[in-house]
Structure formats: structure tokens, C-alpha cells
N, C-alpha and C positions, 0 to 999 in steps of 0.2 A: 444433502443433495442426492446422494446415491441410494438412500433408503426409499423403498416403495411408498412409505408413508409421506414422503415429501413431494410426491407427484403433484404437479400443477401449483406448487407453492412458490417456485422460483422461476424467474425468466432467464436469469444469467447468474453465473457464479465465477469467482476467481479462485483458482487452485494454485497454491504456491508451496514449494517444499520448505521444510524446516521452520515454518511459522510457529510451531509449538515451542520452539526453543528461543524465540525472540522475547526478551524480558519486557519490552514495551507493550506487548500484547496481553500480558497477564499481571501487570503491576497493580498495586492497590488503587492508584489514581491515574487513569489514562489521559486525563485532560491536558497535562503539559505536552504530551506527544501529539495529541490532536491539534493543539494550538500551533505547534511547530509545523506540522503538515500544512495547516491552513495558511500560515504566514508564508511559507516557502511557495505555496501555490498562488499567492497573491490575493488571498481571501481575507475579509474582515473577521475579527475574532470577538466581536462585541457580544454575541450570543451563540449558543450551540446551534440554534436553528439557522442563523446566518452562515455559520461555517458549513453546515451540512448542505444547505441550498447552493452555496458557491461551489463546493467540491463536486456536487452532482452535475454541475455544468461543465466540468473539466473533461477533456478528451483523455483517452488512454495514454497518448504521447505526453501530455502535460503531467499526468500523474506519475508516469515513469520518470520524467525529469525530476520531479520532487523526490522520488525514491532515491535517485542517483545522488542528489544533493545531500540526502540524509546519511547514506551509507558510503559515499565516496565512489568506489569502483563496483560496478555491478558484476555479479557472477555470470550474467548473460553474455558479457563481453567475451569471457573465456570460452563459452560454448559456441559463440558465433564465430570466433577465430578458428576453432576446431583443433587448436594445438595448445599444449601446456608447455611452459618453459622447462628446459632440461635442468635437472639438479646437478 
């Protein structure tokens, strides 16, 4: 997205920190994780095309809720509150 060679190739992008360290993003078979995301989002998992079509209809808020269900507590909460617990 940042490369000049990518100019006009993308309309939108999602930038997220630490995604390179997330094992579900570079595993041998991402299908189980994709199905879990689809199920949590209320999408049918009969085919990949059905999952993609359904997920593309979801709002940002709906996708964030799915993320929170998958990871439990979001790091965004800590930054939103602006304070960290004292050790």
C-alpha cells in the first residue's frame, strides 16, 4: 500500500500492529480460522464464496465484535482508557 507501485490498486486498507506475529495468519491451513470468523459473524460456511460474500457485508463494528470474541479483551480498551494498571 505504501509503495508507489501500488498506486491506484487499493481503495482501502487495514493497518494493524503485530499481525506478523499472529500464528493464525501464517499457518499451513487458514480455513479453520476463516470458518471460525464466519461463524462468529453469523455467516454460512458452506463455501468460501459464501463466507467472503457475507463477511464483506459486515460493518466495521460487527467485525470488531468478532475480533473481540476471538481474542477476549482488546488492546484497544487499554489505549481508550488511557491508563495502565499499576504493578
